[in-house]
VOGU-3710 file (C-alpha; in Angstrom, 3 decimals, decimal comma):
1> maepiknrrp> -0,341/-82,269/50,289  -3,212/-79,428/50,952  -6,727/-80,552/49,987  -8,644/-78,548/47,804  -11,207/-76,224/49,338  -14,596/-77,677/48,833  -17,327/-75,646/47,223  -14,905/-72,931/45,751  -16,110/-71,154/42,804  -13,790/-71,789/39,948
11> eataptpqnt> -11,491/-68,679/39,110  -13,064/-66,426/36,294  -11,048/-66,435/33,135  -9,789/-62,601/32,274  -11,407/-61,859/28,972  -9,035/-62,110/25,896  -9,190/-60,790/22,126  -10,802/-64,329/21,665  -13,446/-64,932/24,333  -14,516/-61,005/24,609
21> pasnapissh> -18,247/-60,985/24,155  -19,483/-59,280/21,016  -21,902/-57,154/23,278  -21,725/-55,631/26,699  -23,392/-57,273/29,483  -26,206/-55,190/31,107  -25,232/-53,670/34,452  -27,880/-55,752/36,366  -29,866/-58,324/35,440  -32,968/-56,227/35,934
31> aqqpgvasik> -32,119/-53,790/33,150  -34,957/-53,005/30,793  -35,063/-51,360/27,453  -35,945/-47,678/27,828  -39,511/-47,161/27,615  -39,132/-43,479/25,899  -38,390/-43,604/22,198  -35,029/-41,752/21,232  -35,454/-38,074/20,305  -34,663/-37,258/16,848
41> eedldraaaa> -32,778/-33,891/15,957  -35,340/-32,993/13,331  -38,362/-33,581/15,883  -36,626/-31,213/18,460  -38,551/-27,938/17,771  -38,236/-24,681/19,691  -41,033/-25,219/22,078  -39,548/-28,594/23,313  -35,901/-26,851/23,655  -37,624/-24,275/25,742
51> sifaqnprlv> -39,314/-26,874/28,023  -35,996/-28,733/28,309  -34,056/-25,473/29,180  -36,727/-24,559/31,784  -36,691/-27,912/33,482  -32,848/-27,777/33,446  -31,668/-24,253/34,420  -28,018/-25,607/35,615  -27,849/-26,655/31,644  -28,662/-23,141/31,094
61> qmiqgrlgsl> -26,123/-21,742/33,041  -23,702/-24,106/31,651  -24,133/-23,074/28,021  -24,050/-19,726/29,005  -20,909/-19,918/30,556  -19,271/-21,663/27,740  -20,630/-19,101/25,175  -19,404/-16,091/27,210  -15,783/-17,682/27,529  -15,670/-17,462/23,514
71> vgrssgyies> -16,707/-13,827/23,152  -13,628/-11,851/22,012  -11,862/-15,039/21,281  -9,991/-15,518/17,777  -11,390/-18,093/15,446  -8,009/-19,568/15,136  -7,136/-18,699/11,704  -4,363/-16,600/12,505  -2,784/-18,742/14,901  -2,978/-21,841/12,398
81> lpapaefqee> -0,489/-19,936/10,263  2,998/-20,466/10,200  5,035/-17,807/12,475  6,097/-15,398/9,767  2,669/-15,345/7,896  0,915/-14,800/11,224  3,224/-11,771/11,794  2,418/-10,394/8,395  -1,272/-11,033/8,805  -1,404/-9,537/12,529
91> vlqlekkyfa> 0,485/-6,379/10,983  -1,847/-5,796/8,194  -4,803/-6,151/10,784  -3,002/-3,291/12,853  -2,830/-1,267/9,683  -6,349/-1,437/9,089  -7,422/-0,802/12,543  -5,441/2,601/12,782  -6,257/3,479/9,143  -9,794/3,428/10,337
101> kftplyekra> -8,921/5,822/13,146  -7,341/8,161/10,786  -10,150/8,188/8,053  -12,382/10,686/9,914  -9,430/13,010/9,637  -8,949/12,445/6,058  -12,539/13,255/5,521  -12,390/16,625/7,446  -9,118/17,445/5,425  -11,230/16,757/2,037
111> qivngkaept> -14,144/19,031/3,121  -11,663/21,983/4,028  -9,623/21,693/0,770  -12,865/21,848/-1,275  -14,135/24,517/0,664  -17,050/22,609/1,978  -16,064/23,129/5,691  -14,093/25,871/7,481  -11,681/25,019/10,308  -12,671/26,098/13,736
121> dkevqageed> -11,257/28,839/15,609  -9,885/26,536/18,170  -8,365/24,408/15,212  -6,933/27,567/13,781  -5,382/28,541/16,946  -3,967/25,249/17,646  -2,309/25,334/14,407  -0,935/29,067/14,700  0,702/27,833/18,384  2,078/24,700/16,623
131> deekdddesk> 3,734/27,104/14,017  5,029/29,334/16,766  6,655/26,666/18,639  8,658/25,604/15,273  9,467/29,195/14,485  10,761/30,069/18,211  14,487/30,415/16,700  13,284/32,654/13,711  13,273/36,387/13,723  9,916/37,992/13,683
141> adkpeksset> 11,397/40,672/11,437  12,146/38,056/8,629  8,352/37,304/8,708  6,265/38,861/6,005  3,538/41,265/7,310  0,101/39,862/7,112  -1,905/41,899/4,535  -5,125/43,609/5,696  -6,978/42,539/2,447  -8,238/39,234/2,213
151> levsgipefw> -9,489/37,391/-0,947  -12,553/35,277/-1,185  -11,238/31,987/-1,788  -12,942/28,786/-1,404  -11,033/25,838/-0,063  -7,366/25,257/-1,072  -6,798/25,501/-5,020  -4,704/23,040/-6,614  -3,887/21,274/-3,342  -3,346/17,843/-4,487
161> lsamknqvsl> -1,701/18,741/-7,725  0,930/20,625/-5,670  1,448/18,094/-3,322  2,066/15,707/-5,982  4,584/17,906/-7,690  6,501/17,965/-4,162  6,502/14,116/-4,141  9,672/13,467/-6,273  8,553/9,825/-7,595  5,165/11,532/-8,719
171> aemiterdeg> 6,615/14,737/-10,053  8,614/13,030/-12,463  5,509/11,476/-14,196  3,539/14,957/-14,499  3,836/16,712/-17,551  2,514/20,379/-18,256  -0,361/18,884/-20,270  -1,293/16,865/-17,289  -1,373/19,880/-14,943  -4,762/21,148/-16,426
181> alrsltdirm> -6,619/17,785/-15,766  -4,928/17,373/-12,014  -6,210/20,872/-11,410  -9,395/19,411/-10,924  -8,325/16,452/-8,833  -10,531/17,021/-5,329  -9,449/14,159/-3,207  -7,408/10,818/-3,095  -8,391/8,032/-0,895  -7,231/4,534/-0,164
191> qyldkpgfrl> -9,212/1,568/0,802  -8,144/-1,969/1,768  -9,416/-4,956/0,350  -11,003/-7,807/2,178  -7,908/-9,887/1,086  -4,395/-8,553/1,137  -4,088/-5,784/-1,409  -5,484/-2,001/-1,555  -7,220/0,254/-3,986  -6,271/4,190/-4,551
201> ifefaeneff> -9,301/6,291/-5,721  -8,956/9,450/-7,277  -11,949/11,883/-7,324  -12,209/14,645/-9,979  -14,660/17,733/-10,127  -16,314/18,469/-13,954  -13,495/19,177/-16,697  -12,785/19,316/-20,146  -10,618/16,264/-20,421  -12,599/13,358/-19,014
211> tnktivktyf> -16,154/12,440/-17,792  -14,812/10,064/-15,025  -15,946/11,594/-11,455  -13,409/8,675/-9,945  -10,634/6,802/-11,315  -9,598/3,699/-9,300  -6,575/2,013/-9,371  -6,421/-1,456/-7,413  -3,234/-3,557/-6,360  -3,707/-7,081/-5,827
221> yqnesgyggd> -1,323/-9,571/-3,994  -0,844/-13,246/-4,522  -2,780/-15,704/-2,533  0,481/-17,516/-1,044  2,862/-15,868/0,964  6,614/-15,726/0,382  9,501/-16,651/1,922  9,219/-15,060/5,709  5,541/-14,660/5,583  5,587/-11,364/3,593
231> fiydhaegdk> 2,729/-10,662/0,957  3,907/-11,070/-2,787  2,790/-8,310/-5,121  0,934/-9,693/-8,054  -0,590/-7,044/-10,492  -2,621/-3,939/-10,542  -5,818/-3,073/-12,438  -6,841/0,482/-13,481  -10,193/1,967/-14,551  -10,811/2,670/-18,140
241> inwkegqdlt> -10,458/6,683/-18,582  -13,474/8,118/-20,594  -11,530/10,813/-22,693  -13,555/13,538/-24,355  -13,088/14,106/-27,958  -9,424/15,151/-28,725  -8,358/15,416/-24,820  -6,665/12,119/-24,514  -3,553/13,144/-22,595  -1,825/9,664/-22,907
251> vrieskkqrn> -1,266/10,147/-26,577  0,095/12,726/-29,144  -0,801/13,362/-32,615  1,917/12,801/-35,308  1,598/14,465/-38,529  3,600/12,869/-41,544  3,821/14,399/-45,147  3,398/11,788/-48,039  3,957/12,205/-51,466  2,638/9,770/-54,267
261> kntkqtrivk> 5,306/8,524/-56,562  2,825/8,347/-59,688  0,730/11,586/-59,511  3,607/13,602/-57,231  0,666/14,779/-55,147  1,214/15,332/-51,459  -0,963/14,552/-48,471  -0,785/15,044/-44,626  -1,285/11,883/-42,662  -1,929/11,878/-38,895
271> ktvptesffn> -1,731/9,086/-36,534  -1,950/8,986/-32,646  1,121/7,693/-30,619  1,477/6,879/-27,017  3,283/9,683/-25,145  4,320/10,417/-21,605  1,446/11,266/-18,918  0,824/10,583/-15,547  -2,667/9,072/-16,540  -0,548/6,229/-17,702
281> ffsppkpptd> -0,797/5,199/-14,090  -4,144/3,888/-14,558  -2,785/1,327/-17,453  -0,347/-0,573/-15,312  1,944/-3,338/-17,069  0,782/-6,819/-16,999  3,018/-9,739/-15,533  5,095/-11,590/-17,832  3,675/-14,751/-19,582  5,054/-18,002/-20,663
291> ededddaasd> 5,252/-16,501/-24,214  7,688/-13,793/-22,879  10,723/-16,031/-23,752  13,142/-13,322/-24,072  15,033/-12,685/-20,829  15,343/-8,863/-21,770  11,740/-8,494/-22,333  10,671/-10,296/-19,093  13,106/-8,337/-17,098  11,683/-5,121/-18,658
301> ieerleldyq> 8,267/-5,918/-17,322  9,494/-6,699/-14,042  11,482/-3,641/-13,558  8,055/-1,673/-14,854  5,849/-3,826/-12,616  8,361/-2,911/-9,684  8,100/0,891/-10,380  4,443/0,729/-10,635  4,036/-1,050/-7,211  6,359/1,579/-6,003
311> lgedikekli> 4,355/4,163/-7,022  1,248/3,004/-5,430  3,059/2,599/-2,332  4,365/6,262/-2,249  0,783/7,470/-2,661  -0,496/5,104/-0,067  2,118/5,247/2,603  3,637/8,794/2,008  1,144/11,151/-0,285  -2,152/10,374/1,488
321> praidwftge> -1,317/10,260/5,317  0,891/13,573/4,790  -0,692/15,478/2,123  -0,821/18,839/3,942  2,981/18,170/4,389  3,943/17,628/0,815  1,581/20,687/-0,052  3,771/22,983/2,121  6,981/21,239/1,062  7,909/20,254/4,621
331> alafeeidel> 7,765/16,975/3,969  10,745/17,206/1,605  12,848/17,554/4,899  12,291/13,785/5,336  13,106/12,836/1,899  16,633/11,346/1,240  17,415/12,846/-2,137  20,967/11,981/-3,661  20,489/14,427/-6,597  21,125/18,098/-7,011
341> ddegfvdedd> 18,236/19,986/-5,291  16,856/23,266/-6,986  19,257/25,427/-4,967  22,550/23,573/-6,174  23,520/21,656/-2,795  24,467/18,005/-3,301  25,332/15,285/-0,888  28,750/15,917/0,946  29,980/12,330/-0,550  29,237/14,067/-3,807
351> deddddlsed> 31,268/17,134/-3,010  34,218/14,762/-1,960  33,992/12,874/-5,451  34,036/16,127/-7,356  36,865/17,332/-5,327  39,074/14,384/-6,026  37,951/14,565/-9,830  38,988/18,251/-9,623  42,167/17,407/-8,174  42,870/14,563/-10,685
361> rdddeeesed> 42,208/17,407/-13,385  44,631/19,885/-11,776  47,234/17,440/-11,462  46,924/16,182/-15,010  47,147/19,863/-16,340  50,190/20,491/-14,222  51,824/17,366/-15,805  50,851/18,521/-19,370  52,230/21,858/-18,568  55,485/20,331/-17,279
371> dddgakpkqe> 55,726/18,194/-20,549  55,400/21,418/-22,608  57,878/23,197/-20,922  60,273/20,538/-20,716  61,584/21,967/-17,370  61,069/19,023/-15,091  60,514/15,047/-15,840  57,298/13,434/-14,749  58,761/11,703/-11,964  59,735/14,687/-10,399
381> aqeckqs> 56,283/16,129/-10,811  54,827/12,979/-9,267  57,303/13,406/-6,220  56,002/16,861/-5,665  52,587/15,754/-5,689  53,218/13,095/-2,989  54,778/15,853/-0,652
//
């Protein structure tokens, strides 16, 4: 049996949760308490910070390198969103970026339209060359000759009214009474909101209808995104129009004759009733509330909200960016219009339907004639039709 080793130190027992010391042991038995008091944050002034940085140039380099690596980095907000919402947010930021690039062109357009600036010779030449490229296939004999007489015209009169009347969804809202006020429309601008949404700004010259210099309509979205990350339209708000006396285009005067049963005297009673007008665009419908229990009424409100929003989108996405093409009518070539146009043309599908109906009518007429004559039974007429 092996004898125990003399003078051997007992084996140290590993610390356990039961025998672990409450406080850590010092590194060496010669450890002392620090002689410098701890620096408090509120006592560290600029002079002290400058002294520390002067004594530690490597510390300064490390901080500068760290800050330099953060330049141009995203705050992480977009990345924290779900993928679909992140996509929509990035698309919105791109729209704002490129809208800012086009804004100077819109401002230059407004100056030319309102006669505050004239296009340079270089710009006119570039426009003429562009027109020549489009008209290469056309005969020069068909082009009207330019008149030597020039009229002194400032800007482009009725530019926005003409552009709006060529845009189908807006043209349906403009009445003859509205045209007098819209002739004073000098510009239509758009601005993005800080949060998802946009405002449309209509600028007017002095006119006989209202005193507003600008009339603004703002479209708001809900704070929460919908399924797929899409922004959800909530409602719109429009400025109040300060109509001059007797010039409110959104109402009309109705005269009604009344007779007193006792005295038999008659009188004319006048009252104002709402009427169709483009300027109703600035009094948008409000979203349905809990009180709107009627399904038909709520559905009607939802339909009007959708139409109102679509009109705003048409102005934002179509009219403002391509106002010149709408003024000249060239933009109509890119619109999908299913209805009969001014020259009487319709889509081919509609022609086929009409042809089918005409054939049916002809067949019916043939059958009726056969019945009157009594020469052939209906069955024979049907067999002739199939052959």
